[in-house]
PAFI-155281 format. One record per residue: y, z, x of N, C-alpha, C, O in turn. Coordinates in steps of 0.2 Angstrom, whole numbers, padded with zeros to 4 digits, always signed. Each point is the difference from the previous one (the first is absolute). Layout:
<nodes>
YZXYZXYZXYZX ...
</nodes>
This chain:
<nodes>
+0591+0581+0706+0003-0004-0005-0004-0006-0002+0000-0002-0006 -0004-0001+0011-0004-0006-0002-0005+0002-0004-0002-0004-0005 -0002+0010+0006-0005+0001-0004+0001+0001-0008-0003-0003-0004 +0009+0006+0002+0002+0000-0007+0001-0006-0003-0002-0002-0005 +0005-0003+0009+0002-0007-0002-0007-0003-0001-0001-0004-0005 -0003+0004+0010-0007-0003-0001-0004+0003-0006-0003-0004-0004 +0004+0010+0003-0004+0003-0006+0004-0002-0006-0004-0001-0005 +0010+0000+0005+0004-0002-0006-0003-0007-0002-0001-0002-0006 +0001-0002+0011-0002-0007+0000-0007-0001-0003-0002-0004-0005 -0003+0009+0008-0007+0000-0003+0000+0002-0007-0004-0003-0004 +0008+0008+0002+0000+0002-0007+0003-0005-0004-0003-0001-0006 +0008-0003+0008+0003-0005-0004-0006-0006-0001+0000-0003-0006 -0003+0001+0011-0005-0005+0000-0006+0003-0005-0003-0004-0004 +0001+0010+0004-0005+0003-0004+0002-0001-0007-0003-0002-0005 +0009+0004+0004+0003+0000-0007+0000-0007-0003-0001-0001-0006 +0003-0004+0010+0001-0007-0002-0007-0002-0002-0001-0004-0005 -0004+0006+0009-0007-0002-0001-0003+0003-0007-0003-0004-0004 +0005+0010+0003-0002+0003-0006+0003-0003-0006-0003-0001-0005 +0010-0001+0006+0003-0003-0006-0003-0007-0001-0001-0002-0006 -0001-0002+0011-0003-0006-0001-0007+0001-0003-0001-0004-0005 -0002+0009+0006-0007+0001-0003+0001+0002-0007-0005-0002-0004 +0010+0005+0002+0001+0002-0007+0001-0006-0005-0002+0001-0005 +0004-0007+0008+0000-0005-0005-0007-0002-0002+0000-0003-0006 -0005+0004+0010-0007-0002-0002-0004+0006-0002-0005-0001-0003 +0008+0007+0004-0004+0006-0002-0002+0000-0007-0006+0002-0002 +0010-0004-0003-0001+0000-0007-0007-0004-0001-0004+0002-0004 +0004-0008+0006-0005-0005-0001-0007+0003+0003-0005+0000-0003 +0006+0002+0010-0006+0003+0003-0002+0006-0003-0006+0001-0001 +0010+0004-0001-0002+0006-0004-0003-0002-0006-0005+0003-0002 +0008-0008-0002-0003-0002-0006-0007-0003+0001-0004+0001-0004 +0004-0005+0009-0007-0003+0002-0005+0005+0001-0006-0001-0002 +0007+0006+0005-0004+0006+0002-0003+0003-0007-0005+0003+0000 +0010-0003-0005-0002+0003-0006-0002-0005-0005+0000+0002-0006 -0003-0007+0008-0003-0006-0005+0006-0003-0004-0002-0003-0005 +0008+0003+0007+0005-0004-0003+0005-0003+0005+0001+0003+0005 +0002-0008-0007+0005-0003+0004+0006-0001-0005-0001-0003-0005 +0007+0005+0007+0006+0000-0004+0005-0005+0002+0001-0001+0006 +0002-0002-0010+0006-0005+0001+0006+0002-0004+0000+0002-0005 +0006-0002+0009+0006+0002-0003+0004-0006-0003-0002-0006+0001 +0007+0007-0005+0004-0005-0003+0003-0005+0005+0000-0006-0001 +0003+0009+0006+0003-0004+0005-0005-0005+0004+0001-0006+0002 -0008+0008-0001-0005-0004+0003-0001-0006-0005+0000-0006+0003 -0001+0007-0009-0001-0005-0005+0006-0005+0000-0001-0006-0001 +0007+0009+0000+0006-0004+0000+0001-0005+0006+0002-0005-0001 -0003+0008+0007+0000-0004+0006-0005-0006-0001+0002-0006+0002 -0008+0007-0004-0004-0006-0001+0002-0005-0005+0000-0006+0001 +0003+0008-0007+0003-0004-0005+0006-0004+0003+0000-0006-0001 +0004+0009+0005+0006-0003+0002-0002-0006+0005+0004-0005+0000 -0010+0005+0003-0002-0005+0004-0003-0006-0004+0000-0006+0003 -0001+0007-0009-0004-0005-0004+0005-0004-0005-0003-0004-0004 +0009+0006+0003+0004-0003-0005+0007-0002+0004+0002+0003+0005 +0001-0008-0008-0001-0003-0007-0006-0005+0000-0002-0002+0005 +0000+0001-0011-0006-0005-0001+0002-0004-0006+0003+0002-0005 -0004-0008+0006+0001-0005-0005-0007-0003-0003-0004-0001+0003 +0004+0000-0010-0006-0002-0003+0003-0006-0005+0004+0001-0004 -0008-0007+0005+0002-0006-0004-0006-0001-0005-0006+0001+0001 +0008-0003-0007-0005-0002-0005+0002-0007-0003+0006-0002+0000 -0010-0001-0004+0001-0006-0003+0003-0005+0005+0004-0004-0001 -0008+0004+0007+0002-0005+0005+0007+0001+0003+0004-0005+0002 -0001+0011-0002+0006+0002+0002+0006-0001-0005+0006+0001+0002 -0008-0002-0008+0005+0000-0005+0003+0006-0002+0006+0001-0002 -0010+0005+0003+0002+0006-0001-0002+0004+0006-0005+0000+0003 +0010+0004-0001-0001+0004+0006+0002+0007-0001+0005+0002-0003 -0008+0003+0007+0002+0007-0001+0000+0002+0008-0005-0001+0004 +0010+0005-0003+0001+0003+0007+0001+0007-0001+0004+0003-0004 -0008+0001+0007+0000+0007+0000+0003+0003+0007-0002-0003+0005 +0007+0007-0006+0003+0002+0006+0002+0008+0000+0000+0003-0006 +0002+0000+0011+0002+0006+0001-0004+0006-0004+0002+0003-0004 -0009-0003+0006-0004+0005-0003+0002+0007+0002+0002+0001+0006 -0002+0003-0011+0001+0007+0001-0005+0005-0003-0002-0001-0006 -0002+0004+0010-0006+0004-0002+0002+0007+0000+0004+0003+0004 -0006+0001-0009+0001+0007-0001-0006+0003-0003-0004-0003-0003 +0003+0009+0004-0006+0004-0002+0004+0006-0004+0001+0005+0003 -0001-0006-0010+0004+0005-0004-0004+0007+0000-0006+0000+0000 +0010+0005+0001-0003+0007+0000-0004+0001-0006+0002-0001-0006 -0008+0004+0007-0005+0001-0005-0003-0005-0003-0004+0000-0005 +0004-0006+0008-0003-0006-0003-0006-0002+0004+0000+0001+0006 -0005-0004-0009-0006-0003+0003+0001-0007+0001-0006-0004+0001 +0012+0001-0002+0001-0007+0001+0006-0001+0004+0005+0004+0000 -0005-0009+0004+0006-0002+0004+0004-0005-0004-0002-0003-0005 +0009+0002+0007+0004-0004-0004+0003-0005+0005+0002+0002+0006 -0002-0008-0008+0003-0006+0004+0005-0003-0004-0001-0002-0006 +0007+0001+0009+0006-0003-0003+0001-0006+0004+0000+0000+0006 +0001-0006-0009+0002-0006+0004+0006-0003-0003+0001+0000-0006 +0003-0004+0010+0005-0005-0003-0004-0006-0001-0005-0002+0004 +0007-0002-0009-0004-0006-0002+0005-0006+0000+0005+0001-0004 -0007-0006+0006+0004-0007-0001-0005-0004-0003-0006-0001+0001 +0009-0003-0007-0004-0004-0004+0004-0007+0001+0006-0001+0000 -0010-0004+0001+0003-0007+0000-0005-0005-0004-0006+0001+0000 +0010-0006-0003-0004-0005-0003+0003-0007+0001+0006+0000+0001 -0010-0005-0001+0002-0007+0001+0004+0000+0007+0006-0004+0000 -0008+0007+0005+0003-0001+0007+0006+0005+0001+0003+0000+0005 -0001+0004-0010+0005+0005+0002-0002+0005+0004-0006+0002+0001 +0011+0001+0003-0001+0005+0005-0003+0007-0003+0003+0003-0004 -0009-0001+0007-0003+0006-0003+0001+0006+0006-0003+0005-0001 +0007-0007+0006+0000+0005+0006+0006+0005-0001+0001+0005+0004 +0003-0006-0010+0005+0005-0001-0002+0005-0006-0003-0002-0005 +0003+0008+0006-0002+0005-0005+0004-0001-0007+0006-0001+0000 -0010+0000-0005+0003-0001-0007-0002+0006-0005+0001-0001-0005 -0005+0005+0008-0002+0006-0004-0005+0004+0004+0000+0000+0006 -0003+0005-0009-0005+0004+0004-0005+0003-0005+0001-0001-0006 -0006+0003+0009-0006+0003-0004-0003+0005+0004+0000+0001+0006 -0003+0004-0010-0004+0005+0003-0007+0001-0003-0001-0002-0006 -0003+0004+0010-0007+0001-0002-0003+0007+0003+0003+0002+0005 -0008+0000-0008-0003+0006+0002-0008-0002+0001-0002-0004-0003 -0001+0008+0008-0007-0002+0001-0003+0006+0004+0003+0003+0004 -0010-0003-0005-0004+0004+0004-0002-0005+0006+0002-0005+0000 -0006+0008+0005-0002-0004+0006-0007+0000+0000-0003+0005-0002 +0000-0010+0005-0007+0000+0002-0001-0003+0007+0004-0004+0002 -0009+0006+0001-0002-0003+0007-0004-0006-0001-0005+0000-0004 +0006-0006+0007-0004-0006+0000-0002-0001+0007+0004-0002+0005 -0011+0003-0003-0003-0001+0006+0001-0007+0003+0001-0001+0006 +0000-0004-0010+0001-0007+0002+0006-0001+0004+0001-0004+0004 +0005+0007-0007+0006-0001+0003+0002+0006+0004+0005+0000+0004 -0009+0005-0004+0001+0007+0004+0007+0003-0002+0003+0002+0004 -0002-0003-0011+0007+0002-0002+0000+0004-0007-0005+0000-0003 +0010+0003+0002+0002+0003-0007+0003-0005-0004+0005-0002+0001 -0008+0001-0007+0002-0005-0005+0002+0004-0006-0002+0005-0002 +0007-0009-0002+0001+0003-0007-0006+0000-0004-0004-0004+0000 +0004+0010-0004-0006+0000-0005+0003+0002-0007+0004+0005+0000 -0005-0009-0005+0002+0001-0006+0008+0000-0001+0003+0005-0002 +0000-0010+0005+0007+0000+0000+0003-0001-0007-0003-0004-0003 +0009+0007+0002+0003-0001-0007+0007-0001+0001+0004+0003+0004 -0001-0009-0007+0007-0001+0001+0003+0005-0005-0001+0001-0006 +0006+0003+0009+0004+0005-0003+0006-0002-0003+0003+0002-0005 +0001-0006+0009+0006-0002-0002+0002-0007+0003-0002-0002+0005 +0005-0002-0009+0003-0007+0002+0007+0000-0002+0002+0001-0006 +0002-0003+0010+0007-0001-0001+0002-0006+0003+0001-0002+0006 +0001-0003-0011+0002-0007+0002+0006-0001-0003+0002-0006-0003 +0003+0011+0003+0007-0001-0003+0003-0006+0002+0004-0004-0003 -0005+0002+0010+0003-0006+0003-0002-0006-0003+0003-0006+0000 -0009+0006-0004-0003-0006-0003+0002+0000-0008-0004-0003-0003 +0008+0007+0001+0002+0001-0007-0004+0006-0003+0000+0000-0006 -0004+0004+0010-0003+0005-0003-0007-0002-0003-0003+0005-0003 +0001-0011+0003-0006-0002-0003-0005-0002+0005+0001-0004+0004 -0007+0008-0005-0006-0002+0004-0004-0005-0004-0004+0003-0004 +0004-0009+0005-0004-0005-0004-0007+0000+0002-0002+0003+0005 -0002-0006-0009-0007+0000+0001-0002-0003+0007-0005+0003+0003 +0008-0008-0001-0002-0003+0006+0002+0005+0006-0005+0001+0004 +0010+0002-0004+0002+0005+0005-0005+0006+0000-0002+0003+0005 +0001+0000-0011-0005+0005-0001-0007-0002+0003-0003+0004+0003 +0001-0010-0005-0007-0002+0002+0000-0001+0008-0005+0002+0003 +0011-0004+0000+0000-0001+0007+0000+0007+0003-0004+0001+0005 +0007+0004-0007+0001+0006+0003-0007+0004-0001-0003+0003+0005 -0001-0004-0011-0006+0003-0001-0005-0003+0005-0005+0003+0002 +0005-0010-0002-0004-0004+0005+0000+0003+0007-0005+0001+0004 +0012-0001-0002+0001+0003+0007-0003+0007+0001-0003+0001+0005 +0004+0003-0010-0002+0007+0001-0008+0000+0000-0003+0004+0004 -0001-0008-0008-0007+0000+0001-0002-0003+0006-0005+0003+0003 +0008-0008+0000-0002-0003+0006+0001+0005+0006-0004+0001+0004 +0010+0002-0004+0002+0005+0005-0004+0006+0000-0003+0002+0006 +0001+0000-0012-0005+0006+0000-0006-0001+0003-0004+0004+0003 +0001-0010-0004-0006-0002+0002-0001-0002+0007-0004+0002+0004 +0009-0006-0001+0000-0003+0006+0004+0003+0006-0002+0000+0006 +0008+0004-0008+0004+0002+0005+0001+0008+0000+0001+0003-0005 -0003+0000+0011+0001+0007+0001+0007+0002+0000+0005-0003+0003 -0003+0009-0006+0006+0003+0001+0001+0003+0007+0005+0000+0003 -0011+0002+0000+0000+0003+0006-0007-0002+0003-0005+0001-0003 +0005-0003+0010-0006-0002+0003-0002+0005+0006+0005+0002+0004 -0011+0001-0004-0002+0005+0005+0000-0004+0006-0003-0005+0001 +0006+0009+0004-0001-0004+0007-0006+0002+0004-0004+0004-0002 +0003-0008+0007-0007+0001+0004-0001+0007+0003-0005+0002+0000 +0011+0001+0002-0001+0006+0003-0003+0005-0005-0004+0005+0002 +0007-0005-0008-0002+0005-0005-0007-0002-0002-0004+0005-0001 +0002-0011+0000-0007-0002-0002-0005+0002+0006-0006+0002-0002 +0008-0002+0008-0004+0002+0006-0001+0008-0001-0006+0002+0001 +0011+0001-0003-0001+0008+0000-0004+0001-0006-0004+0005+0000 +0004-0009-0005-0004+0002-0006-0008-0002+0002-0004+0004-0003 +0003-0009+0007-0006-0002+0002-0005-0002-0006+0002-0004-0004 -0008+0007+0004-0005-0002-0005+0001+0003-0007-0004-0001-0004 +0009+0006+0004+0001+0003-0006+0002-0005-0006+0004-0005+0001 -0006+0007-0007+0001-0005-0006+0007+0002-0003+0002+0006+0000 +0002-0011-0001+0006+0002-0004-0001+0000-0007-0002-0005-0003 +0004+0011+0000-0002+0001-0007+0006-0002-0005+0004-0005+0001 -0002+0010-0005+0005-0001-0005+0007+0001+0004+0001+0003+0005 +0004-0006-0009+0007+0001+0002+0004+0003-0005-0001-0002-0006 +0005+0007+0008+0004+0004-0005+0007+0000+0002+0002-0001+0006 +0002+0002-0011+0007+0001+0001+0002+0007-0002-0001+0002-0006 +0002+0003+0010+0002+0007-0002+0005+0003+0005-0001-0001+0006 +0005+0005-0009+0005+0004+0004+0004-0004+0005+0002+0001+0005 +0000-0007-0008+0004-0005+0004-0003-0004+0005+0003-0003+0004 -0010+0004-0003-0004-0004+0005-0005-0004-0003-0002+0001-0006 +0000-0006+0010-0006-0004-0002-0006+0002+0004+0001+0001+0006 -0006+0002-0009-0005+0003+0003-0007-0004+0000-0002-0002-0006 -0001+0000+0011-0006-0004+0000-0005+0005+0002+0000+0003+0006 -0005-0002-0010-0006+0004+0001-0005-0003+0004-0002-0006-0002 -0001+0009+0006-0005-0002+0005-0007+0003-0002+0000+0006-0002 -0005-0010+0002-0007+0003-0001-0004-0001+0007+0002-0002+0005 -0009+0004-0006-0004-0001+0006-0003-0007+0000-0004-0001+0005 
</nodes>
């Protein structure tokens, strides 16, 4: 009776090891095929660690707080979508409470300086500031566009970790695409 129990335990351990390996199998398999793929949950987890974020302008007279990022990759699209709750404050008023929301779509690009995937050609798709009377004034729009340009240039949506970069080795990271619900980074020689 002991041998079947030991055999069952060994099979369970083997199955557990195989399941653990499956979590990285996609990236390793894609790596072998000159591509590395990232899923929506991987990117969402990275965003969750980096928000909320507050931005002040005009010496703190106007502030913008972005919170609760929600990333999706619409079916059939070559752009991802990011939705944010937004807090706007002026003259010292609190910007940490959501007073509206906005959405943007964007392609992605790899930046070797940050080792991350950045927004490329982001476009604001929707702005809802009903809590502010439904009006997005010039200052608010400029602040939002200024944040978007800075964020796209300096902050990655997702940063490649050291273990992945070690596996890539000396291979060159080429274009980045969004297809079939995945972010695909193409590798060259």
